[in-house]
All heavy atoms as an XYZ file, in Angstrom:
768
protein
N      -8.073     14.970      0.253
C      -7.218     14.965     -0.865
C      -5.817     14.874     -0.446
O      -5.312     15.584      0.366
C      -7.424     16.235     -1.690
C      -6.596     16.419     -2.869
S      -7.007     17.845     -3.749
C      -5.513     18.787     -3.744
N      -5.047     13.855     -0.923
C      -3.690     13.650     -0.570
C      -2.818     14.571     -1.370
O      -3.077     14.780     -2.572
C      -3.297     12.224     -0.844
N      -1.808     15.160     -0.708
C      -0.866     16.131     -1.325
C       0.563     15.577     -1.054
O       0.917     15.212      0.027
C      -1.011     17.527     -0.657
C      -0.001     18.454     -1.303
C      -2.401     18.072     -0.939
N       1.235     15.520     -2.102
C       2.674     15.105     -1.990
C       3.452     16.170     -1.339
O       3.507     17.351     -1.933
C       3.208     14.720     -3.357
C       4.643     14.180     -3.244
O       5.095     13.842     -2.188
O       5.321     14.155     -4.290
N       4.104     15.924     -0.222
C       4.855     16.972      0.490
C       6.018     17.510     -0.270
O       6.474     18.679     -0.110
C       5.374     16.420      1.834
N       6.601     16.749     -1.190
C       7.704     17.195     -2.027
C       7.265     18.326     -2.956
O       8.101     19.066     -3.467
C       8.363     16.038     -2.763
O       7.390     15.431     -3.606
C       8.931     15.067     -1.824
N       5.998     18.402     -3.260
C       5.510     19.460     -4.242
C       5.148     20.721     -3.499
O       4.880     21.765     -4.157
C       4.225     18.927     -4.936
O       3.153     18.817     -4.039
N       5.291     20.770     -2.192
C       4.946     22.039     -1.419
C       6.145     22.913     -1.376
O       7.333     22.472     -1.254
C       4.407     21.660     -0.013
C       3.173     20.867      0.069
C       2.806     20.503      1.503
C       1.946     21.575     -0.608
N       5.971     24.215     -1.286
C       7.031     25.151     -1.126
C       7.397     25.197      0.345
O       6.664     24.597      1.212
C       6.547     26.640     -1.451
O       5.558     27.063     -0.633
C       6.096     26.610     -2.979
N       8.509     25.791      0.711
C       8.960     25.949      2.048
C       7.965     26.678      2.891
O       7.610     26.311      4.028
C      10.296     26.599      2.094
N       7.342     27.739      2.329
C       6.346     28.552      3.120
C       5.103     27.687      3.350
O       4.557     27.738      4.483
C       5.928     29.802      2.320
C       7.061     30.836      2.323
O       7.885     30.815      3.307
O       7.093     31.694      1.451
N       4.639     26.925      2.468
C       3.527     26.036      2.644
C       3.815     24.994      3.728
O       2.963     24.708      4.561
C       3.081     25.368      1.357
C       2.457     26.323      0.298
C       2.324     25.725     -0.988
O       3.102     24.858     -1.493
N       1.271     26.110     -1.738
N       5.005     24.383      3.647
C       5.338     23.371      4.602
C       5.483     24.095      6.050
O       5.037     23.433      7.031
C       6.697     22.807      4.251
C       6.595     21.579      3.388
C       7.990     21.062      3.026
C       5.731     20.452      4.036
N       5.990     25.235      6.126
C       6.116     26.013      7.394
C       4.705     26.251      7.911
O       4.513     26.048      9.208
C       6.850     27.289      7.230
C       8.317     27.186      7.041
O       8.832     26.034      7.113
O       9.027     28.187      6.663
N       3.794     26.572      7.084
C       2.438     26.844      7.630
C       1.847     25.547      8.166
O       1.227     25.449      9.201
C       1.577     27.425      6.522
O       2.129     28.630      6.040
C       0.138     27.698      6.973
N       2.000     24.475      7.401
C       1.460     23.143      7.873
C       2.192     22.730      9.091
O       1.469     22.251     10.027
C       1.811     22.094      6.679
C       1.568     20.668      7.131
C       0.246     20.192      7.198
C       2.564     19.876      7.466
C      -0.036     18.953      7.599
C       2.396     18.544      7.843
C       1.084     18.067      7.913
O       0.822     16.791      8.318
N       3.411     22.881      9.287
C       4.208     22.406     10.507
C       3.764     23.213     11.655
O       3.442     22.705     12.741
C       5.716     22.494     10.259
C       6.103     21.445      9.219
C       6.414     22.370     11.511
C       7.543     21.699      8.639
N       3.638     24.506     11.518
C       3.289     25.415     12.595
C       1.891     25.119     13.055
O       1.557     25.113     14.331
C       3.436     26.872     12.233
C       2.876     27.842     13.241
C       4.968     27.190     12.075
N       0.944     24.831     12.091
C      -0.391     24.537     12.414
C      -0.491     23.248     13.161
O      -1.155     23.178     14.163
C      -1.275     24.514     11.164
N       0.247     22.187     12.733
C       0.222     20.900     13.460
C       0.735     20.950     14.874
O       0.303     20.419     15.731
C       0.954     19.843     12.606
C       0.286     19.481     11.358
C      -1.011     18.655     11.544
N      -0.941     17.529     12.246
C      -1.047     16.319     11.873
N      -1.234     16.114     10.555
N      -0.964     15.267     12.672
N       1.866     21.776     14.982
C       2.513     21.933     16.253
C       1.524     22.714     17.188
O       1.442     22.484     18.399
C       3.833     22.526     16.164
C       4.901     21.651     15.486
C       6.217     22.426     15.344
C       5.149     20.448     16.306
N       0.914     23.705     16.674
C      -0.034     24.582     17.492
C      -1.146     23.761     18.035
O      -1.524     23.847     19.216
C      -0.497     25.740     16.606
O       0.623     26.571     16.248
C      -1.473     26.648     17.422
N      -1.714     22.884     17.195
C      -2.780     22.039     17.627
C      -2.289     21.089     18.791
O      -2.993     20.812     19.661
C      -3.303     21.133     16.452
C      -4.237     20.049     16.926
C      -4.101     22.040     15.461
N      -0.998     20.738     18.767
C      -0.413     19.962     19.844
C      -0.010     20.692     21.021
O       0.546     20.070     21.977
C       0.739     19.084     19.243
O       0.324     18.317     18.155
N      -0.070     21.941     20.985
C       0.265     22.832     22.116
C       1.729     23.245     22.065
O       2.304     23.619     23.102
N       2.363     23.135     20.963
C       3.822     23.465     20.770
C       3.855     24.775     20.065
O       3.374     24.971     19.003
C       4.572     22.421     20.149
C       4.580     21.106     20.845
C       6.030     22.797     19.901
C       5.043     19.899     20.142
N       4.642     25.763     20.634
C       4.852     27.073     20.072
C       6.290     27.317     19.705
O       7.121     27.347     20.613
C       4.347     28.178     21.098
C       4.426     29.554     20.522
O       4.694     29.755     19.287
O       4.235     30.454     21.312
N       6.534     27.306     18.422
C       7.925     27.468     17.931
C       8.419     28.829     18.237
O       9.642     29.075     18.189
C       7.964     27.176     16.439
C       8.014     25.801     15.989
C       8.147     25.566     14.531
C       9.033     24.852     16.693
N       7.525     29.840     18.513
C       7.974     31.161     18.845
C       8.800     31.195     20.201
O       9.332     32.165     20.506
C       6.796     32.159     18.899
C       6.254     32.315     17.527
O       6.977     32.384     16.517
N       4.913     32.463     17.416
N       8.660     30.136     20.954
C       9.456     30.083     22.210
C      10.912     29.762     21.968
O      11.755     29.965     22.840
C       8.830     28.950     23.120
C       7.419     29.172     23.439
S       7.106     30.747     24.414
C       7.888     30.368     25.941
N      11.275     29.334     20.772
C      12.643     29.013     20.371
C      13.394     30.349     20.113
O      12.767     31.270     19.638
C      12.760     28.156     19.234
C      12.305     26.729     19.407
C      12.333     25.943     18.132
C      13.177     26.009     20.543
N      14.680     30.426     20.405
C      15.430     31.688     20.115
C      15.559     31.933     18.705
O      15.481     30.969     17.877
C      16.703     31.373     20.831
C      16.898     29.905     20.892
C      15.504     29.410     20.976
N      15.811     33.188     18.338
C      16.060     33.604     16.902
C      17.549     33.578     16.618
O      17.965     33.508     15.508
C      15.423     34.870     16.602
O      15.983     35.839     17.476
C      13.940     34.869     16.607
N      18.348     33.559     17.699
C      19.781     33.563     17.513
C      20.411     32.399     18.251
O      20.042     32.027     19.345
C      20.452     34.908     18.109
C      21.952     34.926     17.971
C      19.815     36.108     17.469
N      21.380     31.758     17.593
C      22.008     30.540     18.232
C      22.673     30.896     19.587
O      23.409     31.886     19.662
C      23.034     30.018     17.270
C      23.749     28.793     17.718
S      22.657     27.442     17.816
C      23.765     26.078     18.074
N      22.427     30.023     20.544
C      23.065     30.287     21.849
C      24.020     29.087     22.045
O      23.665     27.961     22.302
C      21.964     30.235     22.971
C      22.579     30.390     24.375
O      23.831     30.626     24.502
O      21.826     30.326     25.363
N      25.378     29.310     21.911
C      26.336     28.235     22.023
C      26.372     27.577     23.450
O      26.814     26.493     23.626
C      27.610     28.900     21.681
C      27.409     30.273     21.779
C      25.991     30.614     21.663
N      25.921     28.387     24.461
C      26.020     27.877     25.790
C      24.977     26.751     26.013
O      25.299     25.718     26.773
C      25.733     28.950     26.831
N      23.821     26.818     25.466
C      22.729     25.792     25.572
C      22.663     24.865     24.500
O      22.164     23.694     24.555
C      21.364     26.460     25.855
O      21.001     27.262     24.683
C      21.390     27.353     27.072
N      22.945     25.299     23.249
C      22.818     24.410     22.049
C      21.399     24.368     21.548
O      21.078     23.517     20.747
N      20.466     25.184     22.071
C      19.118     25.116     21.660
C      19.047     25.569     20.246
O      19.614     26.629     19.862
C      18.181     26.012     22.600
C      16.764     26.140     22.079
C      18.240     25.561     24.033
N      18.375     24.793     19.360
C      18.192     25.198     17.974
C      17.377     26.527     17.903
O      16.416     26.764     18.728
C      17.455     24.053     17.312
C      16.724     23.414     18.412
C      17.542     23.658     19.628
N      17.630     27.279     16.833
C      16.861     28.496     16.539
C      15.553     28.041     15.892
O      15.453     26.807     15.412
C      17.578     29.411     15.619
O      17.798     28.855     14.312
C      18.907     29.795     16.257
N      14.602     28.942     15.758
C      13.341     28.644     15.083
C      13.598     28.281     13.633
O      13.023     27.308     13.168
C      12.475     29.936     15.029
C      11.338     29.922     15.955
C      10.533     31.151     15.891
N      11.117     32.113     16.830
C      10.918     33.404     16.767
N      10.194     33.952     15.884
N      11.487     34.130     17.660
N      14.491     28.954     12.957
C      14.777     28.596     11.590
C      15.417     27.242     11.452
O      15.077     26.463     10.496
C      15.665     29.618     10.948
C      15.046     30.999     10.813
O      13.811     31.064     10.730
O      15.828     32.011     10.759
N      16.234     26.841     12.391
C      16.946     25.502     12.350
C      15.830     24.449     12.622
O      15.795     23.423     11.899
C      17.992     25.387     13.380
C      19.271     26.213     13.126
C      20.153     26.192     14.211
O      19.874     26.199     15.429
N      21.514     26.170     13.904
N      14.930     24.645     13.586
C      13.894     23.713     13.873
C      12.983     23.575     12.602
O      12.647     22.351     12.283
C      13.110     24.141     15.155
N      12.593     24.602     12.094
C      11.669     24.544     10.867
C      12.425     23.772      9.695
O      11.708     23.015      8.995
C      11.176     25.925     10.411
C       9.945     26.427     11.158
C       9.650     27.898     10.778
C       8.729     25.612     10.918
N      13.668     24.093      9.507
C      14.385     23.423      8.404
C      14.399     21.913      8.655
O      14.249     21.120      7.697
C      15.789     24.030      8.241
N      14.628     21.503      9.893
C      14.740     20.075     10.247
C      13.349     19.466     10.078
O      13.225     18.386      9.572
C      15.256     19.966     11.647
O      15.179     18.608     12.054
N      12.317     20.210     10.469
C      10.975     19.637     10.415
C      10.510     19.562      8.927
O       9.826     18.575      8.549
C       9.993     20.478     11.241
C      10.155     20.296     12.721
C       9.360     21.382     13.487
C       9.677     18.898     13.219
N      10.898     20.508      8.063
C      10.604     20.439      6.665
C      11.225     19.188      6.044
O      10.587     18.491      5.309
C      11.056     21.656      5.929
C      10.144     22.906      5.987
C      10.547     23.975      4.995
N      11.957     24.455      5.157
C      12.283     25.421      5.942
N      11.372     26.122      6.698
N      13.505     25.868      6.005
N      12.484     18.903      6.357
C      13.160     17.781      5.818
C      12.498     16.528      6.257
O      12.247     15.609      5.534
C      14.547     17.791      6.371
O      15.203     16.601      6.054
N      12.065     16.436      7.531
C      11.282     15.274      8.116
C       9.995     15.044      7.341
O       9.686     13.944      6.974
C      11.038     15.463      9.617
C      10.167     14.336     10.199
C      10.700     13.149     10.471
C       8.770     14.595     10.371
C       9.914     12.174     10.994
C       7.969     13.632     10.824
C       8.512     12.416     11.238
N       9.194     16.143      7.230
C       7.826     16.052      6.615
C       8.028     15.595      5.134
O       7.182     14.899      4.566
C       7.042     17.330      6.723
C       5.852     17.351      5.814
C       6.729     17.536      8.232
N       9.046     16.081      4.421
C       9.283     15.767      3.069
C       9.688     14.299      2.860
O       9.497     13.671      1.797
C      10.296     16.665      2.426
C       9.698     18.007      2.063
C      10.715     18.820      1.183
N      10.126     19.996      0.723
C      10.591     21.257      0.995
N      11.700     21.401      1.616
N       9.932     22.281      0.540
N      10.252     13.694      3.853
C      10.816     12.319      3.670
C      10.080     11.178      4.450
O       9.852     10.171      3.946
C      12.320     12.319      3.990
O      12.507     12.681      5.339
N       9.867     11.427      5.690
C       9.561     10.330      6.572
C       8.042      9.976      6.667
O       7.752      8.734      6.621
C      10.024     10.620      7.997
O      11.380     10.982      7.942
C       9.815      9.438      8.924
N       7.069     10.841      6.661
C       5.694     10.400      6.873
C       5.137      9.445      5.786
O       4.385      8.526      6.106
C       4.896     11.711      6.934
C       5.908     12.648      7.543
C       7.209     12.300      6.839
N       5.552      9.674      4.601
C       5.206      8.722      3.545
C       5.670      7.322      3.754
O       4.937      6.369      3.519
N       6.863      7.218      4.219
C       7.520      5.905      4.544
C       6.684      5.237      5.647
O       6.339      4.048      5.565
C       8.898      6.016      4.816
C       9.504      4.744      5.278
C       9.679      6.612      3.677
N       6.425      5.991      6.716
C       5.649      5.476      7.829
C       4.308      5.073      7.403
O       3.707      3.967      7.742
C       5.581      6.533      8.997
C       6.961      6.746      9.546
C       4.614      6.048     10.110
C       7.059      7.873     10.524
N       3.592      5.917      6.634
C       2.252      5.663      6.274
C       2.085      4.514      5.286
O       1.053      3.766      5.289
C       1.650      6.896      5.487
C       0.194      6.748      5.323
O      -0.520      6.266      6.145
N      -0.291      7.301      4.216
N       3.091      4.133      4.522
C       2.986      3.059      3.527
C       3.543      1.698      4.093
O       3.367      0.740      3.458
C       3.743      3.418      2.266
O       5.112      3.593      2.592
N       4.034      1.747      5.342
C       4.500      0.551      5.930
C       3.385     -0.476      6.223
O       2.279      0.033      6.728
C       5.268      0.768      7.210
C       5.862     -0.444      7.828
C       7.061     -1.061      7.487
C       5.224     -1.191      8.888
N       7.165     -2.156      8.288
C       6.116     -2.316      9.114
C       4.038     -1.164      9.613
C       5.815     -3.315     10.038
C       3.754     -2.127     10.562
C       4.623     -3.214     10.793
N       3.601     -1.721      5.970
C       2.626     -2.766      6.349
C       3.405     -3.821      6.990
O       4.484     -4.147      6.538
C       1.901     -3.308      5.074
C       0.973     -2.269      4.408
C      -0.270     -1.982      5.180
N      -1.071     -1.132      4.467
C      -1.256      0.187      4.735
N      -0.471      0.771      5.618
N      -2.070      0.927      4.134
N       2.905     -4.504      7.952
C       3.540     -5.674      8.558
C       3.749     -6.840      7.534
O       2.952     -6.987      6.699
C       2.642     -6.085      9.718
C       1.350     -5.622      9.431
C       1.563     -4.385      8.515
N       4.805     -7.572      7.689
C       4.956     -8.644      6.779
C       3.938     -9.796      6.998
O       3.440     -9.940      8.090
C       6.394     -9.228      7.128
C       6.612     -8.729      8.507
C       5.845     -7.433      8.647
N       3.599    -10.399      5.891
C       2.571    -11.404      5.900
C       3.126    -12.621      6.643
O       4.250    -12.988      6.407
C       2.102    -11.767      4.485
N       2.322    -13.206      7.577
C       2.753    -14.345      8.310
C       2.791    -15.554      7.442
O       3.622    -16.481      7.599
C       1.826    -14.640      9.506
N       1.876    -15.713      6.533
C       1.804    -16.864      5.700
C       1.843    -16.435      4.188
O       1.480    -15.340      3.864
C       0.490    -17.670      5.840
C       0.191    -18.012      7.206
C      -1.226    -18.535      7.447
O      -1.895    -18.743      6.432
O      -1.583    -18.721      8.491
N       2.356    -17.272      3.348
C       2.379    -17.000      1.980
C       1.014    -16.850      1.471
O       0.138    -17.644      1.747
C       3.212    -17.910      1.124
O       2.583    -19.201      1.188
N       0.602    -15.794      0.675
C      -0.664    -15.682      0.197
C      -1.661    -14.827      1.115
O      -2.746    -14.666      0.771
N      -1.059    -14.488      2.291
C      -1.905    -13.658      3.225
C      -2.016    -12.319      2.670
O      -1.152    -11.783      1.950
C      -1.283    -13.647      4.616
O      -1.318    -14.910      5.130
N      -3.056    -11.584      3.076
C      -3.248    -10.187      2.691
C      -2.612     -9.323      3.691
O      -3.108     -9.239      4.857
C      -4.796     -9.958      2.624
C      -5.184     -8.470      2.186
C      -4.618     -8.086      0.815
O      -4.676     -9.005     -0.081
O      -4.223     -7.014      0.705
N      -1.570     -8.502      3.286
C      -0.961     -7.660      4.232
C      -1.754     -6.559      4.826
O      -1.656     -6.220      6.035
C       0.297     -7.005      3.474
C       0.236     -7.685      2.141
C      -0.927     -8.496      1.995
N      -2.732     -6.038      4.018
C      -3.606     -5.017      4.634
C      -4.525     -5.523      5.667
O      -4.849     -4.887      6.673
C      -4.480     -4.406      3.495
C      -3.655     -3.465      2.628
O      -2.712     -2.952      3.096
O      -3.976     -3.198      1.489
N      -4.933     -6.835      5.496
C      -5.787     -7.385      6.567
C      -4.977     -7.582      7.835
O      -5.568     -7.488      8.948
C      -6.356     -8.724      6.044
N      -3.750     -7.942      7.686
C      -2.911     -8.148      8.927
C      -2.579     -6.891      9.574
O      -2.208     -6.878     10.834
C      -1.676     -8.846      8.527
C      -1.719    -10.288      8.039
C      -0.461    -10.796      7.587
C      -2.374    -11.168      9.104
N      -2.640     -5.691      8.939
C      -2.335     -4.452      9.561
C      -3.462     -3.828     10.377
O      -3.216     -2.879     11.088
C      -1.937     -3.396      8.485
O      -3.085     -3.051      7.683
N      -4.644     -4.459     10.344
C      -5.743     -4.061     11.117
C      -5.943     -4.986     12.306
O      -5.949     -6.211     12.137
C      -7.054     -4.015     10.329
C      -6.972     -3.170      9.011
C      -6.683     -1.702      9.354
O      -7.284     -1.203     10.237
N      -5.770     -1.118      8.612
N      -6.055     -4.391     13.451
C      -6.313     -5.192     14.653
C      -7.813     -5.405     14.909
O      -8.588     -4.363     14.800
C      -5.768     -4.552     15.925
C      -4.224     -4.522     15.967
C      -3.709     -3.918     17.293
O      -4.301     -2.985     17.688
N      -2.656     -4.501     17.795
N      -8.216     -6.614     15.093
C      -9.646     -6.835     15.292
C     -10.062     -6.237     16.726
O     -11.167     -5.638     16.773
C      -9.945     -8.306     15.338
N      -9.216     -6.294     17.666
C      -9.533     -5.790     18.981
C      -8.330     -4.911     19.452
O      -7.364     -5.513     20.052
C      -9.887     -6.866     20.035
O     -10.961     -7.589     19.556
N      -8.336     -3.647     19.198
C      -7.117     -2.840     19.654
C      -7.056     -2.872     21.104
O      -8.115     -2.964     21.802
C      -7.454     -1.479     19.025
C      -8.897     -1.494     18.724
C      -9.304     -2.834     18.518
N      -5.856     -2.705     21.682
C      -5.720     -2.738     23.137
C      -6.523     -1.485     23.738
O      -6.562     -0.439     23.178
C      -4.262     -2.526     23.415
C      -3.646     -2.285     22.064
C      -4.656     -2.547     21.000
N      -7.066     -1.668     24.870
C      -7.762     -0.628     25.521
C      -6.926      0.059     26.499
O      -6.178     -0.622     27.355
C      -9.039     -1.285     26.290
C     -10.164     -1.833     25.332
S     -11.472     -2.522     26.171
C     -10.796     -4.089     26.717
N      -7.039      1.349     26.622
C      -6.245      2.083     27.542
C      -6.718      1.817     28.996
O      -5.828      1.732     29.937
C      -6.291      3.570     27.161
C      -5.291      4.427     28.002
C      -5.186      5.882     27.406
O      -5.861      6.144     26.466
O      -4.596      6.627     28.138
N      -7.943      1.779     29.201
C      -8.583      1.597     30.568
C      -9.455      0.355     30.531
O     -10.644      0.457     30.590
C      -9.223      2.781     31.065
C      -8.380      4.093     31.024
C      -8.560      4.968     30.100
C      -7.448      4.185     32.041
C      -7.703      6.096     30.150
C      -6.641      5.334     32.056
C      -6.714      6.263     31.139
O      -5.946      7.409     31.138
N      -8.887     -0.858     30.488
C      -9.802     -2.046     30.375
C     -10.709     -2.194     31.522
O     -11.832     -2.734     31.386
C      -8.827     -3.182     30.274
C      -7.525     -2.661     30.748
C      -7.550     -1.231     30.525
N     -10.357     -1.887     32.716
C     -11.249     -2.049     33.854
C     -12.579     -1.161     33.725
O     -13.609     -1.620     34.144
C     -10.592     -1.680     35.176
O     -10.199     -0.268     35.181
N     -12.435     -0.051     33.117
C     -13.622      0.805     32.895
C     -14.444      0.164     31.866
O     -15.750      0.132     32.057
C     -13.227      2.261     32.541
C     -12.467      2.957     33.648
C     -14.419      3.075     32.140
C     -11.811      4.253     33.352
N     -14.002     -0.324     30.748
C     -14.733     -0.911     29.757
C     -15.392     -2.162     30.327
O     -16.575     -2.420     29.992
C     -13.868     -1.266     28.547
C     -13.081     -0.033     27.926
C     -14.672     -2.068     27.529
C     -14.058      0.939     27.427
N     -14.748     -2.929     31.152
C     -15.299     -4.130     31.710
C     -16.462     -3.764     32.603
O     -17.550     -4.412     32.630
C     -14.265     -4.913     32.504
C     -13.308     -5.631     31.504
C     -12.161     -6.272     32.322
O     -12.095     -6.147     33.546
O     -11.232     -6.822     31.615
N     -16.316     -2.670     33.409
C     -17.434     -2.226     34.270
C     -18.611     -1.783     33.430
O     -19.737     -2.089     33.775
C     -16.962     -1.155     35.151
N     -18.378     -1.092     32.390
C     -19.513     -0.537     31.554
C     -20.212     -1.635     30.835
O     -21.410     -1.584     30.659
C     -18.936      0.481     30.550
C     -18.584      1.760     31.125
C     -18.817      2.290     32.346
C     -17.762      2.738     30.434
N     -18.317      3.503     32.535
C     -17.545      3.854     31.344
C     -17.131      2.824     29.196
C     -16.868      4.962     31.009
C     -16.363      3.963     28.895
C     -16.260      5.011     29.763
N     -19.511     -2.620     30.385
C     -20.078     -3.704     29.589
C     -20.501     -4.904     30.386
O     -21.168     -5.734     29.884
C     -19.145     -4.225     28.465
O     -17.972     -4.703     29.133
C     -18.724     -3.090     27.545
N     -20.128     -4.878     31.655
C     -20.538     -6.002     32.555
C     -19.621     -7.186     32.409
O     -19.851     -8.312     32.876
N     -18.568     -7.061     31.619
C     -17.629     -8.209     31.395
C     -16.903     -8.622     32.612
O     -16.504     -9.819     32.751
C     -16.646     -7.906     30.281
C     -17.298     -7.751     28.891
C     -16.311     -7.330     27.879
O     -15.124     -7.030     28.163
N     -16.754     -7.273     26.641
N     -16.724     -7.752     33.599
C     -15.932     -7.967     34.740
C     -16.745     -8.624     35.831
O     -16.282     -8.978     36.886
N     -18.087     -8.666     35.680
C     -18.934     -9.229     36.722
C     -18.905    -10.725     36.767
O     -18.886    -11.441     35.753
C     -20.426     -8.827     36.538
C     -20.566     -7.290     36.562
C     -22.013     -6.855     36.209
O     -22.856     -7.762     36.024
O     -22.174     -5.565     36.123
N     -18.943    -11.224     38.016
C     -19.027    -12.725     38.138
C     -20.418    -13.194     37.903
O     -21.385    -12.462     38.250
C     -18.503    -13.142     39.507
C     -17.119    -12.766     39.713
C     -16.687    -13.276     41.127
O     -17.141    -14.331     41.690
O     -15.794    -12.593     41.699
N     -20.593    -14.318     37.383
C     -21.925    -14.764     37.052
C     -22.317    -15.856     37.932
O     -21.824    -16.705     38.406
C     -21.963    -15.237     35.595
C     -21.751    -14.038     34.674
C     -21.809    -14.448     33.195
N     -21.286    -13.403     32.465
C     -21.953    -12.581     31.757
N     -23.220    -12.707     31.591
N     -21.352    -11.620     31.059
């Protein structure tokens, strides 16, 4: 179920942000609670405020972007899908599938 981020409260967004960062191995509790002018490291509250602003505005724009159609009448959704996405380790795939073997 899609939820519009602008309809969420600050506490709901904070819970979402902290959960997503925790899954990625990032702990906001490591940030200071008081501003340190010597280092300029943001406080936890500053980081959450910035992330709330980002989540409310940017992901929807990123998610709805489609590449421009190359030809008039082309389907933009079809162009946004790659038939063969790039492989991270092509040599392993070639070895598994036998594509790299000489015939």
